[in-house]
C-alpha positions as CSV (number, residue, x, y, z in Angstrom):
1,M,106.2,118.9,131.9
2,D,108.9,117.3,129.7
3,T,107.8,113.8,128.8
4,V,108.8,111.0,126.5
5,G,105.8,112.2,124.4
6,K,107.3,115.6,124.0
7,W,110.7,114.3,123.1
8,L,109.1,111.9,120.6
9,A,107.1,114.7,119.0
10,S,110.3,116.8,118.5
11,Y,112.1,113.8,117.0
12,L,109.3,113.1,114.6
13,K,109.4,116.7,113.5
14,E,113.1,116.3,112.9
15,R,112.2,113.3,110.8
16,E,110.1,115.6,108.6
17,I,106.8,114.2,110.0
18,D,104.5,117.2,109.7
19,V,101.2,115.5,110.4
20,I,100.1,112.8,112.8
21,F,96.8,111.1,112.3
22,T,95.0,109.9,115.4
23,L,91.9,109.4,117.5
24,T,92.5,110.8,121.0
25,G,93.0,108.8,124.2
26,G,94.5,109.2,127.6
27,H,97.2,106.6,127.1
28,I,98.7,108.6,124.3
29,Y,98.1,112.2,125.4
30,P,101.8,113.1,126.1
31,L,102.6,112.8,122.4
32,L,99.5,114.8,121.4
33,D,100.6,117.5,123.9
34,G,104.1,117.4,122.5
35,C,102.9,118.0,119.0
36,I,101.8,121.5,120.0
37,D,105.3,122.7,120.8
38,A,107.0,120.7,118.0
39,G,104.7,122.1,115.3
40,V,103.3,118.8,114.2
41,R,99.7,119.1,113.0
42,V,97.3,116.7,114.6
43,V,94.5,115.4,112.4
44,D,91.9,113.6,114.5
45,T,89.7,111.2,112.6
46,R,86.4,109.6,113.7
47,H,87.7,106.1,113.6
48,E,91.2,104.6,114.2
49,Q,90.9,102.6,111.0
50,A,90.7,105.9,109.2
51,A,93.7,107.3,111.0
52,A,95.7,104.2,109.8
53,Y,94.5,104.5,106.2
54,A,95.1,108.3,106.2
55,A,98.8,107.7,107.2
56,E,99.1,105.2,104.3
57,G,97.5,107.7,102.0
58,W,100.0,110.4,103.0
59,A,102.9,107.9,102.4
60,R,101.5,106.8,99.0
61,R,101.0,110.4,97.9
62,T,104.3,111.7,99.0
63,G,106.6,108.7,99.0
64,R,107.6,109.6,102.5
65,P,107.0,107.8,105.9
66,A,103.8,108.7,107.8
67,V,102.7,108.3,111.5
68,Y,99.5,107.5,113.2
69,L,98.8,107.3,116.9
70,V,96.1,105.2,118.6
71,T,95.1,104.6,122.1
72,A,95.3,101.2,123.9
73,G,93.1,98.2,123.4
74,P,90.1,98.9,121.1
75,G,91.9,101.9,119.6
76,F,94.7,99.6,118.4
77,A,92.3,96.9,117.4
78,N,90.3,99.3,115.2
79,A,93.6,100.2,113.4
80,V,94.7,96.7,112.6
81,A,93.0,96.7,109.2
82,G,95.2,99.7,108.2
83,L,98.3,98.0,109.6
84,A,97.6,94.9,107.5
85,H,96.8,97.0,104.4
86,A,100.2,98.8,104.6
87,S,102.0,95.5,104.9
88,V,100.6,94.5,101.6
89,T,101.1,97.9,99.8
90,Q,104.5,98.3,101.4
91,A,103.6,101.7,102.7
92,P,106.1,103.1,105.3
93,T,103.7,103.9,108.2
94,L,104.5,104.0,111.8
95,C,101.8,102.9,114.2
96,I,102.4,104.2,117.8
97,A,100.0,102.7,120.3
98,G,99.5,103.4,123.9
99,A,99.3,100.6,126.4
100,N,98.4,100.0,130.0
101,P,101.0,100.9,132.6
102,T,103.8,98.3,132.9
103,K,103.0,97.6,136.6
104,E,99.4,96.6,135.6
105,D,100.5,94.0,133.0
106,D,98.5,90.8,133.0
107,K,96.1,92.1,135.7
108,G,93.1,92.9,133.5
109,A,93.9,96.7,133.3
110,P,91.5,99.0,131.4
111,Q,91.9,98.5,127.7
112,E,94.6,95.8,128.1
113,L,95.2,93.8,124.9
114,E,98.0,91.6,123.4
115,Q,98.9,94.4,120.9
116,L,102.5,93.4,120.2
117,R,101.7,89.8,119.3
118,V,99.1,91.1,116.8
119,A,101.4,93.8,115.3
120,E,104.3,91.4,114.8
121,V,102.2,89.5,112.2
122,Y,102.0,92.6,109.9
123,A,104.8,95.0,110.9
124,R,108.3,94.9,109.6
125,Y,109.5,96.0,113.0
126,A,107.5,95.8,116.3
127,K,108.7,96.7,119.8
128,T,107.3,97.6,123.3
129,V,109.2,100.5,124.9
130,R,109.6,99.6,128.6
131,Q,112.5,101.8,129.4
132,T,112.8,105.4,128.3
133,D,116.5,105.2,127.6
134,R,115.7,102.8,124.7
135,I,113.2,104.9,122.8
136,P,115.7,106.8,120.6
137,Q,117.1,103.5,119.4
138,Y,113.6,101.9,118.9
139,V,112.2,104.9,117.0
140,E,115.1,105.2,114.6
141,N,115.1,101.4,114.0
142,A,111.4,101.7,113.1
143,F,112.2,104.2,110.4
144,Q,115.1,102.1,109.1
145,H,112.8,99.1,108.7
146,M,110.0,101.1,107.2
147,M,112.2,102.4,104.4
148,G,114.6,99.4,104.2
149,P,114.9,96.7,101.5
150,R,111.4,95.4,102.4
151,P,109.5,98.6,103.0
152,G,106.3,98.6,105.0
153,P,104.8,99.4,108.4
154,A,106.4,99.5,111.8
155,F,104.9,99.4,115.3
156,L,105.8,100.9,118.6
157,E,103.9,100.2,121.8
158,I,104.5,102.7,124.6
159,P,102.9,101.9,128.0
160,R,101.2,104.8,129.7
161,D,103.7,105.2,132.5
162,V,106.6,105.3,130.0
163,F,104.8,107.9,127.9
164,Y,104.4,110.2,130.9
165,K,108.0,109.9,132.2
166,P,110.8,112.3,131.1
167,L,113.4,110.8,128.7
168,S,116.1,109.2,130.8
169,P,119.3,111.3,131.0
170,D,121.2,108.0,130.1
171,A,119.4,107.8,126.8
172,P,121.9,107.7,123.9
173,T,122.0,110.6,121.6
174,D,123.6,109.0,118.6
175,F,120.5,107.5,117.0
176,G,119.7,110.6,115.0
177,P,117.8,110.4,111.7
178,R,119.7,108.8,108.9
179,T,119.0,107.8,105.4
180,A,118.2,104.1,104.7
181,P,120.9,102.7,102.4
182,R,120.1,101.5,98.9
183,S,121.9,98.9,96.9
184,A,122.4,98.7,93.1
185,G,122.2,95.5,91.1
186,D,125.2,93.2,90.6
187,P,127.0,94.5,87.4
188,S,127.1,91.0,86.0
189,D,123.4,90.6,86.4
190,I,122.8,94.0,84.7
191,A,125.0,92.9,81.8
192,K,123.0,89.7,81.4
193,A,119.7,91.6,81.5
194,A,120.9,94.0,78.9
195,E,121.9,91.1,76.6
196,L,118.5,89.4,77.0
197,L,116.8,92.6,76.1
198,R,118.9,93.0,73.0
199,Q,117.9,89.5,71.9
200,A,114.2,89.9,72.5
201,E,111.7,90.5,69.7
202,R,108.7,91.4,71.9
203,P,110.0,92.9,75.2
204,V,107.9,94.7,77.8
205,V,108.7,96.4,81.1
206,V,106.3,96.3,84.1
207,V,107.1,98.5,87.0
208,G,105.3,98.0,90.4
209,G,105.2,99.7,93.8
210,G,108.9,99.1,94.4
211,G,109.6,101.7,91.7
212,F,107.4,104.3,93.5
213,W,109.0,103.7,96.9
214,A,112.4,104.0,95.4
215,G,111.6,107.4,93.9
216,A,112.3,106.0,90.4
217,G,110.2,108.4,88.4
218,D,112.9,110.3,86.6
219,S,115.0,107.2,86.1
220,L,112.1,105.4,84.6
221,R,111.3,108.2,82.3
222,S,115.0,108.5,81.1
223,F,115.2,104.7,80.6
224,A,111.9,104.6,78.6
225,E,112.7,107.5,76.4
226,Q,116.2,106.2,75.6
227,T,115.2,102.6,74.9
228,E,111.7,103.3,73.6
229,L,110.6,100.1,75.4
230,P,106.8,99.8,76.2
231,V,106.2,100.3,79.9
232,F,103.2,99.3,82.1
233,T,102.8,100.6,85.6
234,R,101.1,98.8,88.5
235,N,99.7,99.6,91.9
236,A,101.7,102.5,93.6
237,A,103.7,102.9,90.4
238,R,100.7,104.2,88.5
239,G,101.7,107.6,87.1
240,L,105.4,107.1,87.9
241,L,105.6,107.2,84.1
242,P,102.4,109.2,83.2
243,D,99.8,107.5,81.1
244,S,100.1,110.4,78.7
245,H,103.8,109.5,78.0
246,P,104.3,107.8,74.6
247,Q,106.2,104.9,76.2
248,C,103.5,104.3,78.8
249,Y,100.8,101.7,78.0
250,G,98.8,102.2,81.2
251,G,98.0,99.9,84.1
252,S,96.7,96.8,82.3
253,P,99.9,94.7,81.6
254,G,97.8,91.8,80.3
255,L,97.8,93.7,77.0
256,G,101.5,92.9,76.7
257,V,102.9,90.3,79.0
258,F,101.0,87.3,77.5
259,K,102.4,87.9,74.0
260,A,105.9,89.1,75.1
261,D,109.0,87.0,74.6
262,L,110.7,88.9,77.5
263,V,109.1,90.6,80.5
264,L,111.3,92.9,82.7
265,V,109.5,93.2,86.0
266,I,110.8,95.9,88.4
267,G,109.5,96.2,92.0
268,S,106.4,94.0,91.6
269,R,105.4,90.7,93.1
270,F,103.9,87.8,91.2
271,D,100.6,87.8,93.2
272,S,97.0,87.3,92.3
273,S,96.8,90.9,90.9
274,F,99.6,90.1,88.5
275,F,98.4,86.7,87.3
276,Y,100.7,84.9,89.8
277,G,103.4,85.5,87.1
278,R,101.8,82.9,84.8
279,F,102.6,84.8,81.6
280,A,105.3,84.6,78.8
281,A,105.0,80.8,78.9
282,R,107.5,80.5,76.0
283,G,109.4,83.7,76.8
284,K,111.8,84.9,79.5
285,V,111.3,86.8,82.7
286,I,113.8,89.1,84.4
287,Q,112.8,90.3,87.9
288,A,114.4,93.1,89.8
289,D,113.5,93.8,93.4
290,C,115.2,95.2,96.5
291,N,114.0,92.2,98.5
292,S,115.8,89.0,97.3
293,A,113.0,86.9,98.9
294,A,110.6,88.2,96.3
295,L,112.7,87.0,93.3
296,G,111.2,84.1,91.6
297,D,108.3,83.8,94.1
298,N,105.2,82.0,92.5
299,R,107.0,81.4,89.2
300,G,110.5,80.6,88.0
301,I,112.5,83.4,86.4
302,D,115.4,83.5,84.0
303,L,117.3,86.2,85.9
304,G,116.9,87.8,89.2
305,I,118.5,91.2,90.1
306,R,118.6,92.2,93.7
307,G,118.6,96.0,93.8
308,D,116.8,99.3,94.3
309,A,114.5,100.0,91.4
310,R,115.9,103.5,90.7
311,L,119.5,102.3,90.7
312,V,118.7,99.3,88.6
313,L,117.0,101.4,86.0
314,E,119.9,103.7,85.8
315,Q,122.3,100.8,85.5
316,L,120.2,99.3,82.7
317,R,120.0,102.7,80.9
318,S,123.8,102.9,81.0
319,A,124.1,99.4,79.6
320,L,121.7,100.0,76.7
321,T,122.9,103.3,75.3
322,D,122.7,102.1,71.7
323,Y,119.6,100.0,72.0
324,R,116.0,100.7,70.8
325,G,112.9,98.6,71.3
326,P,111.7,96.6,68.2
327,E,109.5,99.0,66.1
328,D,107.2,96.3,64.8
329,W,106.4,95.0,68.3
330,I,105.7,98.5,69.5
331,A,103.3,99.0,66.6
332,T,101.5,95.8,67.5
333,L,101.1,97.0,71.1
334,K,99.8,100.4,70.0
335,A,97.3,98.7,67.8
336,A,96.2,96.6,70.8
337,V,95.7,99.7,72.9
338,A,93.6,101.2,70.1
339,R,91.4,98.1,69.9
340,R,90.9,98.2,73.6
341,A,89.8,101.8,73.5
342,A,87.4,101.0,70.7
343,K,86.0,98.1,72.6
344,F,85.0,100.3,75.5
345,A,84.0,103.4,73.5
346,E,80.3,102.6,73.6
347,G,80.3,102.5,77.4
348,Y,82.5,105.7,77.6
349,H,79.9,107.7,75.6
350,S,76.7,105.9,76.7
351,A,73.7,108.2,77.2
352,A,71.8,105.6,79.2
353,T,70.1,106.1,82.5
354,P,70.8,104.8,85.0
355,I,74.4,105.8,84.2
356,H,76.8,103.3,82.6
357,P,79.9,103.0,85.0
358,L,82.3,103.5,82.1
359,R,80.5,106.8,81.3
360,L,81.3,108.0,84.8
361,L,84.9,107.0,84.5
362,H,85.2,108.7,81.1
363,E,83.8,111.9,82.5
364,I,86.2,111.8,85.4
365,N,89.1,111.2,82.9
366,E,88.0,114.3,81.0
367,F,87.8,116.4,84.2
368,I,91.2,115.5,85.8
369,D,94.5,117.2,85.0
370,L,98.1,117.2,86.2
371,N,97.0,118.7,89.5
372,T,94.4,116.0,90.4
373,T,94.9,113.0,92.8
374,L,92.4,110.2,92.7
375,T,91.6,107.8,95.5
376,I,89.8,104.6,94.6
377,D,87.8,102.4,96.9
378,G,85.3,99.7,96.0
379,G,84.6,96.3,94.5
380,D,83.4,96.4,90.9
381,I,83.8,100.2,90.7
382,G,87.3,99.9,92.1
383,V,88.4,97.3,89.6
384,A,87.0,99.3,86.7
385,A,88.6,102.5,88.0
386,A,92.0,100.8,88.2
387,R,91.6,99.7,84.5
388,H,90.2,102.9,83.0
389,L,91.2,106.0,85.0
390,R,94.3,107.8,83.8
391,A,97.3,108.3,86.1
392,L,99.1,111.5,85.2
393,H,101.8,111.9,87.9
394,P,103.5,109.8,90.7
395,G,101.1,109.2,93.5
396,A,98.1,110.0,91.2
397,H,96.2,106.8,92.1
398,L,95.7,105.8,95.8
399,S,93.7,102.6,95.3
400,N,92.4,99.9,97.6
401,A,93.4,97.4,94.8
402,S,95.7,94.9,96.5
403,T,95.7,91.3,97.4
404,L,94.0,92.3,100.7
405,G,91.1,93.8,98.8
406,A,90.1,96.0,101.8
407,L,87.2,98.4,101.7
408,G,87.3,101.7,103.5
409,P,90.6,103.4,102.6
410,G,89.1,105.8,100.0
411,L,87.9,108.7,102.1
412,P,90.9,108.6,104.5
413,F,93.2,108.5,101.5
414,A,91.5,111.6,100.2
415,L,91.9,113.4,103.5
416,A,95.6,112.7,103.5
417,A,96.2,113.5,99.8
418,K,94.6,116.9,100.2
419,L,96.7,117.6,103.3
420,A,99.8,116.5,101.5
421,T,99.2,118.5,98.3
422,P,96.7,121.3,99.2
423,S,96.8,122.7,95.7
424,D,95.6,119.4,94.1
425,T,92.0,118.7,93.3
426,V,91.4,115.4,95.2
427,I,88.6,113.1,94.0
428,A,87.7,109.9,95.9
429,L,85.8,107.5,93.7
430,V,84.1,105.0,96.0
431,G,81.3,102.4,95.8
432,D,78.2,102.9,97.8
433,G,79.1,100.0,100.0
434,A,82.7,101.3,100.6
435,F,81.3,104.7,101.4
436,G,79.6,103.4,104.5
437,L,82.9,102.3,106.0
438,G,84.3,105.9,106.1
439,A,81.3,108.3,105.7
440,M,81.9,110.0,109.1
441,E,85.3,111.2,107.8
442,F,83.3,114.0,106.2
443,D,83.0,115.3,109.7
444,T,86.8,115.2,109.9
445,A,87.0,117.0,106.6
446,G,84.5,119.7,107.6
447,R,86.0,120.3,111.1
448,L,89.5,120.6,109.8
449,D,88.7,122.4,106.5
450,I,90.0,119.6,104.2
451,P,88.0,119.9,101.0
452,F,87.9,117.0,98.6
453,I,85.3,115.6,96.2
454,C,83.8,112.1,96.9
455,V,82.1,110.5,93.9
456,I,79.9,107.6,94.8
457,G,79.3,105.0,92.1
458,N,75.9,104.0,93.5
459,D,74.5,100.7,92.2
460,R,72.4,100.2,95.4
461,M,74.0,96.9,96.3
462,W,77.2,95.0,97.1
463,G,77.7,94.5,93.4
464,M,80.4,91.9,93.4
465,I,78.3,89.6,95.6
466,E,75.1,90.2,93.7
467,R,76.6,89.8,90.2
468,S,79.0,87.0,90.9
469,L,76.9,84.8,93.2
470,A,73.4,85.1,91.7
471,P,74.3,82.7,88.8
472,V,75.6,80.2,91.4
473,F,72.9,80.3,94.1
474,G,70.0,81.8,92.2
475,A,68.8,85.4,92.3
476,D,66.3,84.6,95.0
477,H,69.1,83.2,97.3
478,I,71.3,86.3,97.4
479,V,71.5,87.4,101.0
480,A,72.7,90.7,102.6
481,A,73.6,92.2,99.2
482,K,70.9,94.9,98.8
483,L,71.7,98.4,100.0
484,G,68.9,100.4,98.5
485,D,68.7,103.9,97.2
486,R,70.0,106.2,100.0
487,P,70.5,110.0,99.8
488,Y,74.2,109.8,100.8
489,E,74.7,113.4,99.5
490,K,72.3,114.6,102.2
491,I,74.5,113.1,104.9
492,V,77.4,115.2,103.7
493,E,75.2,118.3,103.5
494,A,74.1,117.7,107.1
495,L,77.8,117.6,108.1
496,G,78.4,121.0,106.5
497,G,79.5,119.9,103.0
498,Y,78.3,120.1,99.5
499,G,76.0,117.4,98.2
500,E,74.4,116.6,94.8
501,R,72.6,113.6,93.3
502,V,73.5,112.9,89.7
503,E,71.2,110.8,87.5
504,D,71.9,112.4,84.0
505,P,75.3,111.4,82.5
506,E,75.5,114.9,80.9
507,Q,75.5,116.4,84.4
508,I,78.5,114.5,85.7
509,R,81.2,116.9,84.6
510,P,79.2,120.1,85.5
511,A,78.5,118.5,88.9
512,L,82.2,117.9,89.4
513,Q,82.9,121.5,88.6
514,R,80.2,122.7,91.0
515,A,81.6,120.5,93.7
516,K,85.1,121.9,93.2
517,E,83.9,125.5,93.1
518,S,82.0,125.0,96.4
519,G,85.3,124.9,98.3
520,L,83.7,122.4,100.7
521,P,84.1,118.7,101.3
522,A,81.7,117.5,98.6
523,C,79.7,114.3,97.7
524,L,78.3,113.5,94.3
525,N,75.9,110.5,94.6
526,V,76.0,109.1,91.0
527,I,73.2,106.6,90.2
528,L,74.7,103.7,88.2
529,D,73.1,100.9,86.2
530,P,73.3,97.9,88.5
531,K,73.2,95.5,85.5
532,V,76.5,96.8,83.9
533,V,80.1,96.5,85.1
534,G,83.2,98.3,83.7
């Protein structure tokens, strides 16, 4: 039977959507059925939240839109955390949700919920499809909003009776896939920015997620190599200029922005993870972003450039052909990086047991290569990983680090990263608390043969709560923070994977190698010192 679901599956395939993440349901079955003929792979997770996070992980690994499909009511409600997370990380994900038949609206139908009103809070575009002849327009509009000047998630609600109908013969056919337009910066603003850079004695460049979503990797590399300016990368931009590149100073911009007399910020908001922009108090700030509403948000700026990150970088490179960054300032920054490495060297090489968290991160850094993708999920371990783990290629770090601070994306991100780049070694570094929010996705990985390595940094507690609140309330008044020593690796073994407990720091790298060689979804339960943070 030809249905809206079958048409939609073929349209998504034309849109280069190769995988849909889902948890099955009757409301949405026509689209699942359509995926068979369209050649779209269906990856069914054990929780709708995981399906939403997996779609985000696919988008953040590839830079392309991704789709997840959830059934009505509780299915959609379970996915809201992922919808909210994508709105913060600007990930272009399309949530397609089933709904009760239109004739049963407001009657207390099975699994009826006010889905659209919830989705409108987080989605860049949200619509209910009540007529089949509108669906080509709505679907293409969703893609345009996902990849537009304010990238992020979109939402389509399709009632069950609409899903099961054939596409109306009156449906327009001129809403075919098209590329979202991108705009360069105003030439006069580019000229002003170039002049400010020439005048600066201590300039730094900070590139955020907007650079990744613009596909600005090659442009950033060319700009950095020509100008020799120091570059810091943040959030989705980690690895856009690899940490191994001589002009890249990693993901801790605090090393440079507080002493700089000019900070060029490209595709990054001044939120809590970026000091609310309260740096360079006696210096100047230039901010470039494709969304004009982000310019000067949370702090005043000296110059705002509205434009696509890739195009702005290319414009600046053309305007600075004879410019090179100040050598003495660059030497100062390199010395600061060296001092930072020396500061943490003792932790990196600690032989203590339980294992020092920095020793775990050091061993992972020594194990990874250009064909490794890392997903990061946790509180203290997540913060430490964002600071210390190397990013060697675009999409190298899929982290839960955002202003939302959600736990649970790590394992779904790993599923998606392995699907998107099967030749990569994918390592999910998660806290023991965060592991509990996605552990059953090891069943998904086993059923569908998606091997990745999960490394649990296990301090046997909700570390951020225990460590931060004990000094305030007293150690004997910390409630609901103990998790205990649990054999998480045996859960994975029971689900058909490889599991190993690691207590000796000298065994971390050999255990990683054994996990990789197993060819199975794998879990290393690494016992960390609960008294130490990274």
